[in-house]
A tleap script that builds the chain and sets N, CA, C and O, in Angstrom:
source leaprc.protein.ff14SB
mol = sequence {
  NMET GLY LEU LEU PHE PHE LEU ASN ALA TYR
  PHE TYR LYS SER THR VAL PRO PHE ASN TYR
  PHE PHE GLN SER TYR LEU ASP PHE MET ILE
  GLN CYS LEU GLY MET PHE PHE TYR LEU ILE
  PHE LEU ARG LYS PHE ILE SER ALA ARG LYS
  ASN PHE PRO LEU LEU HIE TYR LEU LEU VAL
  ALA ASP GLN VAL ILE ILE VAL LEU GLY ALA
  ALA LEU PHE SER TRP VAL ASN PHE GLY ALA
  VAL ILE LEU CYS CYS ARG CTHR
}
set mol.1.N position { 65.709 -74.938 -25.626 }
set mol.1.CA position { 65.278 -75.418 -26.912 }
set mol.1.C position { 63.762 -75.587 -26.934 }
set mol.1.O position { 63.129 -75.444 -27.981 }
set mol.2.N position { 63.188 -75.889 -25.783 }
set mol.2.CA position { 61.742 -75.962 -25.704 }
set mol.2.C position { 61.103 -74.618 -25.995 }
set mol.2.O position { 60.067 -74.545 -26.656 }
set mol.3.N position { 61.727 -73.545 -25.498 }
set mol.3.CA position { 61.251 -72.195 -25.800 }
set mol.3.C position { 61.309 -71.923 -27.301 }
set mol.3.O position { 60.403 -71.305 -27.860 }
set mol.4.N position { 62.357 -72.377 -27.938 }
set mol.4.CA position { 62.497 -72.197 -29.382 }
set mol.4.C position { 61.366 -72.902 -30.131 }
set mol.4.O position { 60.762 -72.319 -31.031 }
set mol.5.N position { 61.081 -74.138 -29.768 }
set mol.5.CA position { 60.012 -74.874 -30.441 }
set mol.5.C position { 58.644 -74.244 -30.183 }
set mol.5.O position { 57.808 -74.164 -31.084 }
set mol.6.N position { 58.425 -73.803 -28.952 }
set mol.6.CA position { 57.158 -73.158 -28.639 }
set mol.6.C position { 56.972 -71.881 -29.446 }
set mol.6.O position { 55.911 -71.666 -30.031 }
set mol.7.N position { 58.004 -71.025 -29.482 }
set mol.7.CA position { 57.883 -69.774 -30.213 }
set mol.7.C position { 57.740 -69.998 -31.716 }
set mol.7.O position { 57.015 -69.262 -32.384 }
set mol.8.N position { 58.423 -71.006 -32.253 }
set mol.8.CA position { 58.245 -71.331 -33.669 }
set mol.8.C position { 56.802 -71.719 -33.957 }
set mol.8.O position { 56.221 -71.262 -34.941 }
set mol.9.N position { 56.226 -72.552 -33.113 }
set mol.9.CA position { 54.852 -72.981 -33.328 }
set mol.9.C position { 53.874 -71.827 -33.127 }
set mol.9.O position { 52.882 -71.720 -33.848 }
set mol.10.N position { 54.148 -70.971 -32.158 }
set mol.10.CA position { 53.239 -69.869 -31.866 }
set mol.10.C position { 53.263 -68.813 -32.969 }
set mol.10.O position { 52.207 -68.350 -33.401 }
set mol.11.N position { 54.442 -68.431 -33.424 }
set mol.11.CA position { 54.548 -67.367 -34.422 }
set mol.11.C position { 54.334 -67.854 -35.846 }
set mol.11.O position { 54.229 -67.037 -36.761 }
set mol.12.N position { 54.267 -69.151 -36.055 }
set mol.12.CA position { 54.052 -69.679 -37.400 }
set mol.12.C position { 52.664 -69.310 -37.924 }
set mol.12.O position { 52.461 -69.211 -39.134 }
set mol.13.N position { 51.730 -69.111 -37.032 }
set mol.13.CA position { 50.338 -68.868 -37.432 }
set mol.13.C position { 50.027 -67.404 -37.700 }
set mol.13.O position { 48.973 -67.102 -38.259 }
set mol.14.N position { 50.907 -66.485 -37.319 }
set mol.14.CA position { 50.589 -65.075 -37.480 }
set mol.14.C position { 51.759 -64.327 -38.119 }
set mol.14.O position { 52.884 -64.825 -38.156 }
set mol.15.N position { 51.477 -63.129 -38.619 }
set mol.15.CA position { 52.509 -62.327 -39.256 }
set mol.15.C position { 52.665 -60.997 -38.534 }
set mol.15.O position { 52.549 -59.931 -39.139 }
set mol.16.N position { 52.925 -61.071 -37.261 }
set mol.16.CA position { 53.185 -59.861 -36.486 }
set mol.16.C position { 54.630 -59.425 -36.733 }
set mol.16.O position { 55.460 -60.257 -37.099 }
set mol.17.N position { 54.947 -58.149 -36.544 }
set mol.17.CA position { 56.323 -57.686 -36.792 }
set mol.17.C position { 57.379 -58.420 -35.959 }
set mol.17.O position { 58.506 -58.603 -36.420 }
set mol.18.N position { 57.029 -58.843 -34.738 }
set mol.18.CA position { 57.992 -59.572 -33.917 }
set mol.18.C position { 58.385 -60.890 -34.557 }
set mol.18.O position { 59.487 -61.386 -34.325 }
set mol.19.N position { 57.504 -61.461 -35.357 }
set mol.19.CA position { 57.793 -62.735 -36.013 }
set mol.19.C position { 59.006 -62.621 -36.928 }
set mol.19.O position { 59.815 -63.546 -36.997 }
set mol.20.N position { 59.140 -61.505 -37.625 }
set mol.20.CA position { 60.284 -61.326 -38.522 }
set mol.20.C position { 61.575 -61.190 -37.725 }
set mol.20.O position { 62.609 -61.728 -38.122 }
set mol.21.N position { 61.525 -60.479 -36.609 }
set mol.21.CA position { 62.686 -60.366 -35.732 }
set mol.21.C position { 63.055 -61.727 -35.163 }
set mol.21.O position { 64.234 -62.069 -35.070 }
set mol.22.N position { 62.047 -62.500 -34.782 }
set mol.22.CA position { 62.296 -63.814 -34.204 }
set mol.22.C position { 62.949 -64.732 -35.225 }
set mol.22.O position { 63.931 -65.405 -34.911 }
set mol.23.N position { 62.422 -64.769 -36.433 }
set mol.23.CA position { 62.949 -65.683 -37.434 }
set mol.23.C position { 64.337 -65.285 -37.917 }
set mol.23.O position { 65.117 -66.145 -38.324 }
set mol.24.N position { 64.655 -64.005 -37.879 }
set mol.24.CA position { 65.950 -63.584 -38.392 }
set mol.24.C position { 67.036 -63.537 -37.323 }
set mol.24.O position { 68.202 -63.777 -37.638 }
set mol.25.N position { 66.702 -63.240 -36.092 }
set mol.25.CA position { 67.731 -63.007 -35.075 }
set mol.25.C position { 67.541 -63.856 -33.814 }
set mol.25.O position { 68.440 -64.594 -33.412 }
set mol.26.N position { 66.385 -63.746 -33.209 }
set mol.26.CA position { 66.167 -64.367 -31.906 }
set mol.26.C position { 66.264 -65.888 -31.970 }
set mol.26.O position { 66.707 -66.520 -31.011 }
set mol.27.N position { 65.863 -66.469 -33.067 }
set mol.27.CA position { 65.942 -67.909 -33.254 }
set mol.27.C position { 67.399 -68.374 -33.119 }
set mol.27.O position { 67.680 -69.341 -32.411 }
set mol.28.N position { 68.306 -67.694 -33.791 }
set mol.28.CA position { 69.724 -68.057 -33.736 }
set mol.28.C position { 70.303 -67.835 -32.343 }
set mol.28.O position { 71.110 -68.639 -31.875 }
set mol.29.N position { 69.901 -66.756 -31.679 }
set mol.29.CA position { 70.410 -66.480 -30.341 }
set mol.29.C position { 69.947 -67.534 -29.337 }
set mol.29.O position { 70.715 -67.921 -28.457 }
set mol.30.N position { 68.721 -67.996 -29.455 }
set mol.30.CA position { 68.229 -69.052 -28.560 }
set mol.30.C position { 69.007 -70.340 -28.798 }
set mol.30.O position { 69.330 -71.048 -27.845 }
set mol.31.N position { 69.309 -70.651 -30.046 }
set mol.31.CA position { 70.108 -71.840 -30.346 }
set mol.31.C position { 71.512 -71.719 -29.767 }
set mol.31.O position { 72.037 -72.680 -29.205 }
set mol.32.N position { 72.118 -70.548 -29.899 }
set mol.32.CA position { 73.457 -70.328 -29.335 }
set mol.32.C position { 73.439 -70.474 -27.819 }
set mol.32.O position { 74.325 -71.099 -27.236 }
set mol.33.N position { 72.437 -69.901 -27.193 }
set mol.33.CA position { 72.321 -69.986 -25.746 }
set mol.33.C position { 72.122 -71.435 -25.293 }
set mol.33.O position { 72.705 -71.860 -24.296 }
set mol.34.N position { 71.314 -72.176 -26.010 }
set mol.34.CA position { 71.093 -73.583 -25.682 }
set mol.34.C position { 72.374 -74.393 -25.798 }
set mol.34.O position { 72.666 -75.205 -24.921 }
set mol.35.N position { 73.140 -74.192 -26.857 }
set mol.35.CA position { 74.397 -74.914 -27.021 }
set mol.35.C position { 75.415 -74.511 -25.965 }
set mol.35.O position { 76.164 -75.353 -25.468 }
set mol.36.N position { 75.445 -73.225 -25.619 }
set mol.36.CA position { 76.373 -72.738 -24.608 }
set mol.36.C position { 76.118 -73.436 -23.269 }
set mol.36.O position { 77.054 -73.920 -22.632 }
set mol.37.N position { 74.861 -73.487 -22.847 }
set mol.37.CA position { 74.541 -74.124 -21.575 }
set mol.37.C position { 74.686 -75.639 -21.635 }
set mol.37.O position { 74.995 -76.266 -20.621 }
set mol.38.N position { 74.469 -76.236 -22.797 }
set mol.38.CA position { 74.688 -77.678 -22.935 }
set mol.38.C position { 76.169 -78.007 -22.750 }
set mol.38.O position { 76.507 -79.007 -22.117 }
set mol.39.N position { 77.040 -77.182 -23.293 }
set mol.39.CA position { 78.475 -77.437 -23.131 }
set mol.39.C position { 78.902 -77.265 -21.679 }
set mol.39.O position { 79.775 -77.991 -21.204 }
set mol.40.N position { 78.299 -76.317 -20.969 }
set mol.40.CA position { 78.581 -76.182 -19.534 }
set mol.40.C position { 78.146 -77.447 -18.806 }
set mol.40.O position { 78.884 -77.986 -17.981 }
set mol.41.N position { 76.944 -77.914 -19.118 }
set mol.41.CA position { 76.446 -79.144 -18.490 }
set mol.41.C position { 77.362 -80.323 -18.785 }
set mol.41.O position { 77.677 -81.104 -17.888 }
set mol.42.N position { 77.788 -80.456 -20.025 }
set mol.42.CA position { 78.637 -81.575 -20.418 }
set mol.42.C position { 79.971 -81.549 -19.676 }
set mol.42.O position { 80.447 -82.586 -19.213 }
set mol.43.N position { 80.569 -80.374 -19.564 }
set mol.43.CA position { 81.845 -80.262 -18.845 }
set mol.43.C position { 81.687 -80.665 -17.383 }
set mol.43.O position { 82.537 -81.365 -16.834 }
set mol.44.N position { 80.600 -80.224 -16.753 }
set mol.44.CA position { 80.377 -80.554 -15.334 }
set mol.44.C position { 80.021 -82.027 -15.159 }
set mol.44.O position { 80.465 -82.662 -14.203 }
set mol.45.N position { 79.223 -82.575 -16.075 }
set mol.45.CA position { 78.729 -83.940 -15.943 }
set mol.45.C position { 79.848 -84.965 -16.023 }
set mol.45.O position { 79.861 -85.939 -15.270 }
set mol.46.N position { 80.792 -84.745 -16.940 }
set mol.46.CA position { 81.869 -85.730 -17.095 }
set mol.46.C position { 83.138 -85.330 -16.335 }
set mol.46.O position { 84.165 -85.999 -16.451 }
set mol.47.N position { 83.071 -84.254 -15.569 }
set mol.47.CA position { 84.240 -83.743 -14.835 }
set mol.47.C position { 85.433 -83.611 -15.776 }
set mol.47.O position { 86.507 -84.161 -15.534 }
set mol.48.N position { 85.213 -82.881 -16.832 }
set mol.48.CA position { 86.213 -82.792 -17.888 }
set mol.48.C position { 87.502 -82.141 -17.410 }
set mol.48.O position { 88.579 -82.499 -17.886 }
set mol.49.N position { 87.420 -81.203 -16.489 }
set mol.49.CA position { 88.638 -80.530 -16.016 }
set mol.49.C position { 89.602 -81.532 -15.374 }
set mol.49.O position { 90.817 -81.447 -15.557 }
set mol.50.N position { 89.047 -82.470 -14.629 }
set mol.50.CA position { 89.891 -83.429 -13.918 }
set mol.50.C position { 90.201 -84.657 -14.771 }
set mol.50.O position { 91.345 -85.108 -14.819 }
set mol.51.N position { 89.181 -85.201 -15.447 }
set mol.51.CA position { 89.352 -86.471 -16.149 }
set mol.51.C position { 89.851 -86.331 -17.590 }
set mol.51.O position { 90.593 -87.183 -18.078 }
set mol.52.N position { 89.449 -85.267 -18.259 }
set mol.52.CA position { 89.781 -85.092 -19.677 }
set mol.52.C position { 90.237 -83.655 -19.932 }
set mol.52.O position { 89.453 -82.850 -20.434 }
set mol.53.N position { 91.462 -83.318 -19.605 }
set mol.53.CA position { 91.889 -81.914 -19.722 }
set mol.53.C position { 91.860 -81.383 -21.160 }
set mol.53.O position { 91.531 -80.217 -21.375 }
set mol.54.N position { 92.197 -82.211 -22.135 }
set mol.54.CA position { 92.144 -81.746 -23.528 }
set mol.54.C position { 90.705 -81.486 -23.960 }
set mol.54.O position { 90.422 -80.484 -24.615 }
set mol.55.N position { 89.807 -82.379 -23.596 }
set mol.55.CA position { 88.398 -82.188 -23.916 }
set mol.55.C position { 87.844 -80.956 -23.212 }
set mol.55.O position { 87.041 -80.219 -23.786 }
set mol.56.N position { 88.263 -80.731 -21.988 }
set mol.56.CA position { 87.844 -79.526 -21.263 }
set mol.56.C position { 88.276 -78.271 -22.018 }
set mol.56.O position { 87.497 -77.330 -22.168 }
set mol.57.N position { 89.506 -78.264 -22.485 }
set mol.57.CA position { 90.008 -77.129 -23.253 }
set mol.57.C position { 89.206 -76.928 -24.537 }
set mol.57.O position { 88.877 -75.795 -24.890 }
set mol.58.N position { 88.893 -78.012 -25.232 }
set mol.58.CA position { 88.119 -77.912 -26.481 }
set mol.58.C position { 86.694 -77.425 -26.225 }
set mol.58.O position { 86.157 -76.645 -27.011 }
set mol.59.N position { 86.087 -77.872 -25.146 }
set mol.59.CA position { 84.727 -77.433 -24.834 }
set mol.59.C position { 84.691 -75.960 -24.448 }
set mol.59.O position { 83.758 -75.245 -24.814 }
set mol.60.N position { 85.691 -75.508 -23.719 }
set mol.60.CA position { 85.773 -74.086 -23.383 }
set mol.60.C position { 86.006 -73.271 -24.655 }
set mol.60.O position { 85.414 -72.207 -24.836 }
set mol.61.N position { 86.873 -73.775 -25.534 }
set mol.61.CA position { 87.111 -73.087 -26.805 }
set mol.61.C position { 85.826 -73.016 -27.625 }
set mol.61.O position { 85.565 -72.000 -28.270 }
set mol.62.N position { 85.022 -74.075 -27.610 }
set mol.62.CA position { 83.731 -74.057 -28.308 }
set mol.62.C position { 82.805 -72.997 -27.725 }
set mol.62.O position { 82.094 -72.318 -28.466 }
set mol.63.N position { 82.808 -72.852 -26.418 }
set mol.63.CA position { 81.971 -71.834 -25.796 }
set mol.63.C position { 82.425 -70.429 -26.188 }
set mol.63.O position { 81.593 -69.549 -26.411 }
set mol.64.N position { 83.714 -70.218 -26.272 }
set mol.64.CA position { 84.226 -68.920 -26.704 }
set mol.64.C position { 83.828 -68.654 -28.152 }
set mol.64.O position { 83.450 -67.535 -28.498 }
set mol.65.N position { 83.913 -69.679 -28.995 }
set mol.65.CA position { 83.524 -69.531 -30.404 }
set mol.65.C position { 82.038 -69.208 -30.517 }
set mol.65.O position { 81.650 -68.389 -31.350 }
set mol.66.N position { 81.207 -69.832 -29.699 }
set mol.66.CA position { 79.771 -69.553 -29.720 }
set mol.66.C position { 79.501 -68.101 -29.337 }
set mol.66.O position { 78.702 -67.426 -29.985 }
set mol.67.N position { 80.162 -67.621 -28.292 }
set mol.67.CA position { 79.960 -66.227 -27.859 }
set mol.67.C position { 80.441 -65.261 -28.936 }
set mol.67.O position { 79.750 -64.291 -29.249 }
set mol.68.N position { 81.606 -65.513 -29.499 }
set mol.68.CA position { 82.119 -64.639 -30.556 }
set mol.68.C position { 81.236 -64.674 -31.800 }
set mol.68.O position { 80.999 -63.644 -32.430 }
set mol.69.N position { 80.755 -65.859 -32.147 }
set mol.69.CA position { 79.858 -65.978 -33.297 }
set mol.69.C position { 78.544 -65.245 -33.082 }
set mol.69.O position { 78.031 -64.597 -33.995 }
set mol.70.N position { 77.998 -65.348 -31.872 }
set mol.70.CA position { 76.750 -64.640 -31.572 }
set mol.70.C position { 76.974 -63.132 -31.595 }
set mol.70.O position { 76.125 -62.382 -32.077 }
set mol.71.N position { 78.119 -62.687 -31.073 }
set mol.71.CA position { 78.418 -61.253 -31.089 }
set mol.71.C position { 78.624 -60.756 -32.521 }
set mol.71.O position { 78.143 -59.682 -32.881 }
set mol.72.N position { 79.328 -61.527 -33.325 }
set mol.72.CA position { 79.546 -61.149 -34.718 }
set mol.72.C position { 78.233 -61.129 -35.493 }
set mol.72.O position { 77.997 -60.228 -36.298 }
set mol.73.N position { 77.383 -62.117 -35.253 }
set mol.73.CA position { 76.088 -62.159 -35.919 }
set mol.73.C position { 75.232 -60.961 -35.519 }
set mol.73.O position { 74.548 -60.371 -36.355 }
set mol.74.N position { 75.274 -60.605 -34.235 }
set mol.74.CA position { 74.520 -59.437 -33.762 }
set mol.74.C position { 75.036 -58.167 -34.419 }
set mol.74.O position { 74.254 -57.325 -34.861 }
set mol.75.N position { 76.341 -58.033 -34.482 }
set mol.75.CA position { 76.936 -56.846 -35.090 }
set mol.75.C position { 76.573 -56.737 -36.565 }
set mol.75.O position { 76.220 -55.657 -37.038 }
set mol.76.N position { 76.655 -57.834 -37.288 }
set mol.76.CA position { 76.305 -57.827 -38.712 }
set mol.76.C position { 74.813 -57.577 -38.894 }
set mol.76.O position { 74.413 -56.797 -39.759 }
set mol.77.N position { 73.997 -58.231 -38.089 }
set mol.77.CA position { 72.548 -58.095 -38.224 }
set mol.77.C position { 72.088 -56.668 -37.944 }
set mol.77.O position { 71.353 -56.083 -38.739 }
set mol.78.N position { 72.515 -56.113 -36.828 }
set mol.78.CA position { 72.070 -54.766 -36.485 }
set mol.78.C position { 72.850 -53.700 -37.234 }
set mol.78.O position { 72.321 -52.618 -37.488 }
set mol.79.N position { 74.085 -53.980 -37.589 }
set mol.79.CA position { 74.845 -53.039 -38.398 }
set mol.79.C position { 74.245 -52.876 -39.780 }
set mol.79.O position { 74.211 -51.769 -40.317 }
set mol.80.N position { 73.772 -53.965 -40.360 }
set mol.80.CA position { 73.129 -53.895 -41.667 }
set mol.80.C position { 71.822 -53.123 -41.587 }
set mol.80.O position { 71.477 -52.401 -42.522 }
set mol.81.N position { 71.096 -53.260 -40.498 }
set mol.81.CA position { 69.849 -52.532 -40.325 }
set mol.81.C position { 70.135 -51.036 -40.202 }
set mol.81.O position { 69.437 -50.215 -40.797 }
set mol.82.N position { 71.155 -50.690 -39.436 }
set mol.82.CA position { 71.492 -49.279 -39.262 }
set mol.82.C position { 71.965 -48.661 -40.587 }
set mol.82.O position { 71.569 -47.548 -40.932 }
set mol.83.N position { 72.811 -49.387 -41.323 }
set mol.83.CA position { 73.294 -48.881 -42.595 }
set mol.83.C position { 72.164 -48.776 -43.621 }
set mol.83.O position { 72.137 -47.850 -44.431 }
set mol.84.N position { 71.243 -49.721 -43.580 }
set mol.84.CA position { 70.123 -49.712 -44.517 }
set mol.84.C position { 69.198 -48.526 -44.235 }
set mol.84.O position { 68.684 -47.896 -45.160 }
set mol.85.N position { 68.996 -48.235 -42.970 }
set mol.85.CA position { 68.073 -47.142 -42.621 }
set mol.85.C position { 68.676 -45.761 -42.832 }
set mol.85.O position { 67.931 -44.793 -42.985 }
set mol.86.N position { 69.996 -45.638 -42.846 }
set mol.86.CA position { 70.628 -44.334 -43.035 }
set mol.86.C position { 70.503 -43.840 -44.466 }
set mol.86.O position { 70.399 -42.635 -44.695 }
set mol.87.N position { 70.511 -44.733 -45.414 }
set mol.87.CA position { 70.490 -44.307 -46.815 }
set mol.87.C position { 69.103 -44.050 -47.302 }
set mol.87.O position { 68.914 -43.684 -48.462 }
savepdb mol mol.pdb
quit
């Protein structure tokens, strides 16, 4: 998340082409990655597998949803670019 804040502050001052890619795609991917690793940390920190089996299952399900959401977002984002450029 620190990387996200740094890149937001750095690219806010300029209008380079990478800035548009960052604001539309990379920003969301960094957030997804941060949440994914936070859920891993949370599961390990509270020993969810042993102490809270239902919570462990829900946290793993959340991680799967994050991965699927990021993949779907990537497919829609780049699929729209490919379809837009073909016409």
